[in-house]
N, C-alpha and C positions, 0 to 999 in steps of 0.2 A: 464571437465567444470571448469570455473574459476569465482570467485566472485571478483569484484573490485569496489573500491569507484568511484563514478561519479565525474568528475572535471567540472569546468565551460566551458572548451573547448568541452565537451561532450554535450552541451546543445541541439543541434540539434538531436543527436542520442536519448537523453532522451525524447524530444518532440515526436519523431517518435514512440519509443517503447510504450510510455505512451498512445498516441492517438490510436495506433494499438491494444494493448492489452484491453484497455477500450472498444473500439468499438467491438472487438471480443466477449468480455464477456457480454456486456449489450445492444447492439443495437437491438437484436430481441425483447427485452421487453420494448423498449422506442421509442418515436417519433423521426423521422429524425431531426425535428427542435430542440428539447431538447438535442439530442446527439451533434448536430453541435455547438450549443451555448456552451455547457459544454466542448467540446474538444477545441474550439477555445479559450476560457477563461482560463481553467485549464492548458493548455499545451502551452500557449503563451510564447515567449521568455522572456518577462518582468516578468511574474509570476515565470517562472522557474529560471531566474537569481536571483530573491529575494529569493527563496527557497534555492538555491544552496549557497547563500551568508550567510545564517542563520547558526550560529554555533551550534544551537540546532535541526537542521534538516539534516539528511544524506540520500543520495541515494547510492545504490549499483546496479551494472549490474550483471546479470548472462550471461556469454559468453560461447559459445561453437564454437570451430574452428574459433575464432575471430569474430563470429556473436553474436549480442545481442539477447537473447531469452526470457528475463524476467528482472524484477527489483523489488527492495525493497525500501521503503521509511519509515524511522522511525523518530519520533519526541520525544524530551525530554523538560523538563522545561516548559517555557512560550510558546513554539512553538507547543505544543499539541493542537489538535483541540477542545477538549472538557474538559476533566479532565486535569488540569494543576498541577498536583501533582509532586513535586520534586523526590518523591520516585517511579515514574512510568516511563514507556516508552511506547509510542504509536506506533503500527504498522499501519501506515496509508494506505499503499499499498503493496501488494505482487501480481504481476501480471506476468503471463507466457503466451507466444504465445500458442495458442490452440493446434497447432500440437506437442507441447512438454508437454501437460497435461498427467499425469499418468507416468511421467518419473523422479519423485522425485525432480524436480527443485524447486517447491514451497516449499518442505520440506527443501532443502538446504538453500534457501533464509530465511525461517522461522528460521533455526538454527543459521544463521548469526544474526538475530534479537535477539535471546536469548543470543548469545555471547556478543553482544553490551550491553544488559540489565545487564549481569553479570559484564562487565567491568565497567559500570556506577553505580554498586552496588544498583540498584533499587529493590524495594520490589515486584513489579508486572509489567506485561505487560498487555495492554489493546488495544482494537480495536472495530471498528464498522463494521459490515457486513450486507449486504442488506438481509432483511427477505426472498426475492425471489431468493437467491443464495444458495440452499441447499448443493451444492458441497463444497463451502467454509465453510459453517457452520459445516458440517461433519469433514472437515479438521481440523478446530480449536478444535472441541470437541475431536477428536482423540488425539490432542496434549495436552489435559487437560484443555482447556479453559472452563469457565462456564459463562452462561448468568447472567447478573446483572442489565440490564436496557435497555431502547430503546431511540432512538433519531431520529429526522427528518433530512434527507438528501434531499437537493433540487437539482434536476436535471432539469434545465430550470424552467418551471412553474409547474413541477410535484414534490409534496411532498412525499417522500418515507420514509419507516421506516426501520431504521437500528437496528439490535440487538447488543447491546453492550456486549462484552465478556471480561473476564479477566483471567489471569493466575498468581497465586501467586508463586514467586520464593523462593528458599530456605530461 
């Protein structure tokens, strides 16, 4: 398996893996209307082009046999969605295709985020995870994250609660 940085010419592949993994992860718990709206807005070419051009946002693909099976998005500085602390790095997304769950792909993407945080010499990594996603919560707790707050995540017209978690680095 290979991890590689996403480039602007990968925009269509990024939209595809983003939509597919989000749908696989959350469609059973959300309305079709809210899912459709979210996927169309969050993974539009315009939105992804803006994010890819942002020097404080980075995307990485997980590839196996030249197929994209997951991805990571991290934000630093003013590009962080909530806490905009120069001493932190946000993991905004780690998503892996369902058929590759349990194969350590998420762990490898997570380790890439830690590597980036160490390169940037930040004090901690933080993220928000949906309270109805126990698998992800267990994953982050297993990796040493602790809960510190909650925030609202809007999916269409549905206000959902995310648990905010952080990991202090050395």
